C-alpha positions as CSV (number, residue, x, y, z in Angstrom):
1,M,-7.5,20.8,6.1
2,G,-7.1,16.7,5.9
3,R,-4.1,14.5,6.6
4,T,-2.0,11.8,4.9
5,A,-1.9,8.5,5.5
6,L,0.4,5.9,4.4
7,I,-1.3,2.6,2.9
8,V,0.4,-0.7,3.1
9,I,-1.2,-3.1,1.0
10,D,-0.8,-6.6,1.1
11,M,3.1,-7.0,2.0
12,M,2.4,-9.4,4.9
13,N,3.0,-12.0,3.0
14,T,3.7,-15.8,2.7
15,Y,4.5,-16.0,-0.9
16,D,3.1,-19.2,-1.4
17,H,0.9,-18.4,-4.1
18,P,0.7,-19.1,-7.8
19,D,2.7,-15.9,-8.8
20,A,5.0,-15.9,-6.3
21,E,7.9,-16.6,-8.0
22,L,7.1,-13.7,-10.8
23,L,6.5,-11.3,-7.9
24,L,9.2,-12.3,-5.5
25,P,12.0,-10.3,-7.4
26,S,10.0,-6.9,-7.6
27,V,9.3,-7.3,-3.9
28,R,12.8,-8.2,-3.0
29,K,13.6,-4.5,-4.5
30,V,10.5,-2.5,-3.4
31,V,10.9,-4.1,0.4
32,P,13.8,-1.3,1.6
33,R,11.8,1.7,-0.2
34,V,8.5,0.6,1.5
35,A,10.6,0.3,5.1
36,S,11.7,4.1,4.4
37,L,8.4,5.1,3.4
38,L,7.2,3.9,6.7
39,K,9.8,5.4,8.5
40,R,9.1,8.9,7.4
41,A,5.7,8.6,7.9
42,R,6.3,7.6,11.0
43,D,8.2,10.4,11.9
44,S,6.0,12.9,10.3
45,D,3.3,11.6,12.6
46,S,1.3,10.1,9.8
47,P,-0.9,7.6,10.1
48,V,0.2,4.3,8.6
49,I,-2.7,2.0,7.8
50,Y,-1.7,-1.7,7.0
51,V,-4.7,-3.4,4.6
52,N,-4.0,-7.0,3.6
53,D,-5.5,-10.0,2.7
54,N,-6.4,-12.6,5.2
55,F,-6.1,-15.6,2.3
56,G,-8.9,-17.2,3.4
57,E,-8.2,-17.3,7.1
58,W,-11.4,-16.0,8.3
59,R,-10.5,-16.9,11.6
60,S,-7.5,-15.0,12.2
61,H,-6.4,-11.0,13.3
62,H,-3.4,-9.2,11.9
63,G,-1.0,-10.6,14.7
64,E,-2.2,-14.2,13.9
65,L,-1.5,-13.0,10.1
66,L,1.8,-11.4,11.2
67,E,3.1,-14.6,13.4
68,K,2.4,-16.6,9.8
69,T,4.2,-14.8,7.8
70,L,7.4,-14.1,9.8
71,A,7.5,-18.1,10.4
72,G,7.8,-18.5,6.8
73,Q,10.1,-19.1,4.0
74,H,10.2,-14.9,3.0
75,A,10.1,-13.5,6.6
76,S,12.9,-11.2,5.6
77,L,10.7,-9.6,3.1
78,V,8.4,-9.3,6.4
79,E,10.3,-8.2,9.1
80,P,11.3,-4.8,7.8
81,L,7.9,-4.0,7.0
82,R,6.1,-4.9,10.9
83,P,3.7,-2.9,12.0
84,D,4.4,-1.0,15.1
85,E,2.1,0.0,17.9
86,S,0.7,2.6,16.3
87,S,0.1,1.2,13.0
88,L,-3.8,0.6,11.8
89,F,-4.4,-2.7,10.3
90,V,-7.6,-3.7,8.0
91,I,-8.3,-6.9,6.8
92,K,-9.6,-7.1,3.2
93,A,-10.7,-10.1,1.3
94,R,-10.7,-8.9,-2.4
95,H,-8.4,-6.8,-4.1
96,S,-9.2,-3.3,-3.5
97,V,-8.2,-1.8,0.1
98,F,-12.2,-0.8,0.7
99,Y,-13.7,-3.3,-1.2
100,E,-15.7,-4.6,2.1
101,T,-13.9,-3.2,4.4
102,P,-14.4,-0.6,7.1
103,L,-11.3,1.7,5.4
104,H,-13.4,4.4,4.1
105,Y,-15.0,5.3,7.8
106,L,-11.4,5.1,9.6
107,L,-9.8,7.5,6.7
108,S,-13.3,9.8,7.8
109,Q,-12.8,9.2,11.5
110,Q,-8.8,10.4,11.3
111,H,-9.8,13.5,8.8
112,I,-7.3,11.4,5.8
113,D,-8.1,13.4,2.3
114,H,-4.8,12.2,1.0
115,L,-3.1,8.4,0.5
116,V,0.0,7.0,-0.3
117,L,-0.7,3.7,-1.4
118,C,2.7,1.4,-1.4
119,G,3.0,-2.3,-1.5
120,Q,1.9,-5.1,-4.0
121,V,0.4,-6.0,-6.7
122,T,0.6,-2.6,-9.0
123,E,-1.6,-3.9,-11.6
124,Q,-3.8,-5.6,-8.9
125,C,-4.5,-4.5,-5.7
126,V,-2.8,-1.1,-6.3
127,L,-4.5,-0.3,-9.1
128,Y,-7.9,-1.3,-8.1
129,S,-7.4,0.9,-4.7
130,A,-6.3,3.8,-6.7
131,L,-9.4,3.5,-8.7
132,D,-11.7,3.2,-5.9
133,A,-9.8,5.9,-3.9
134,H,-10.3,8.5,-6.7
135,I,-14.3,7.6,-6.7
136,R,-14.4,8.2,-2.8
137,H,-12.6,12.1,-3.6
138,F,-9.3,11.2,-2.2
139,D,-6.0,12.4,-3.5
140,V,-3.5,9.7,-4.4
141,T,0.3,9.3,-4.3
142,I,1.9,6.0,-5.7
143,P,5.5,5.9,-5.4
144,R,6.5,3.8,-8.5
145,D,9.4,2.5,-6.8
146,A,7.4,1.4,-3.8
147,V,5.2,-1.0,-5.2
148,A,5.4,-4.4,-6.6
149,H,4.2,-6.3,-9.9
150,I,3.8,-9.6,-11.1
151,H,4.0,-8.1,-15.0
152,P,6.3,-5.1,-15.6
153,D,4.2,-4.4,-18.9
154,L,1.2,-4.0,-16.9
155,A,2.4,-2.1,-13.9
156,D,3.7,0.5,-16.5
157,A,0.3,0.5,-18.1
158,A,-1.7,0.5,-14.4
159,L,0.8,3.6,-13.3
160,L,-0.1,5.3,-16.5
161,M,-3.6,4.8,-16.0
162,M,-3.6,5.6,-12.4
163,E,-1.5,9.1,-13.6
164,R,-3.9,10.0,-16.7
165,N,-7.4,8.2,-15.7
166,M,-7.5,9.0,-12.0
167,G,-5.3,11.9,-11.5
168,A,-3.0,10.3,-9.1
169,R,0.6,11.6,-8.7
170,V,2.8,8.9,-9.7
171,C,6.6,9.9,-8.5
172,P,9.5,8.1,-6.3
173,S,9.5,7.6,-3.1
174,D,12.2,10.1,-2.2
175,D,9.5,12.7,-3.2
176,L,7.0,12.3,-0.6
177,W,6.8,13.7,2.8
178,N,7.8,16.6,1.0
179,R,4.9,18.1,-0.9
180,R,1.1,17.4,-1.4
181,P,0.0,16.3,-4.6
182,E,-1.7,19.7,-5.2
183,E,1.5,21.4,-5.1
184,S,3.4,19.4,-7.1
185,A,1.2,21.0,-9.8
186,T,2.3,24.2,-9.4
187,T,6.2,23.5,-8.7
C-alpha cells in the first residue's frame, strides 16, 4: 500500500508580482489551514514536500529562497509554513509541480500514491499540478480551504474541474488524515 504526501505549492513567496494584491487576501485566509495541515502531516509521519517557483533565480537553492521570503514584506505569511528539517523541497520553473522537476521520481522512491495539494494558486499551479498528478495515476485530494486564489470564480471552476474531470477529492482540510479518497466514496 502506498503513502500520502502533503504537497505545499508556491507558499514561499515574496508577493512582489503583478497579481499579488488580488492574491494576498486569499493567502491570508489559507495560511492557518496550511499550517494545520503541515502539523497533521508531520504528526502522522506523512512526507511533506514543498514545490516552489524559483522566480527565475537559477543560482538559488531552497534555503536562499526561504531567506528571501522571510526577509520580505510578507514574511508573516511564510513564517508559519516554514519547512522543518524533515521537509523535502523541489524547485519548479513553471506552473505544474511535475513539469521538468524530479517530483515524480521522488514520489516513486517514497512509495507515495496519494497527494494532498495545498498552496497557491488554485486556478493555475494547483489546477495544472492536479491534472499532471491525475495523468500519472496518483490519487489527489484538494483541501478547498487550503488553496489560495487570485480570481474566486476561476478558482471555483478549477475545483469543480479537478473533482469532476480528474477524480480529485475536494473537501475541507479538517477531513484530511482521517480517510483516503477511496474510503470517502463508501462513507
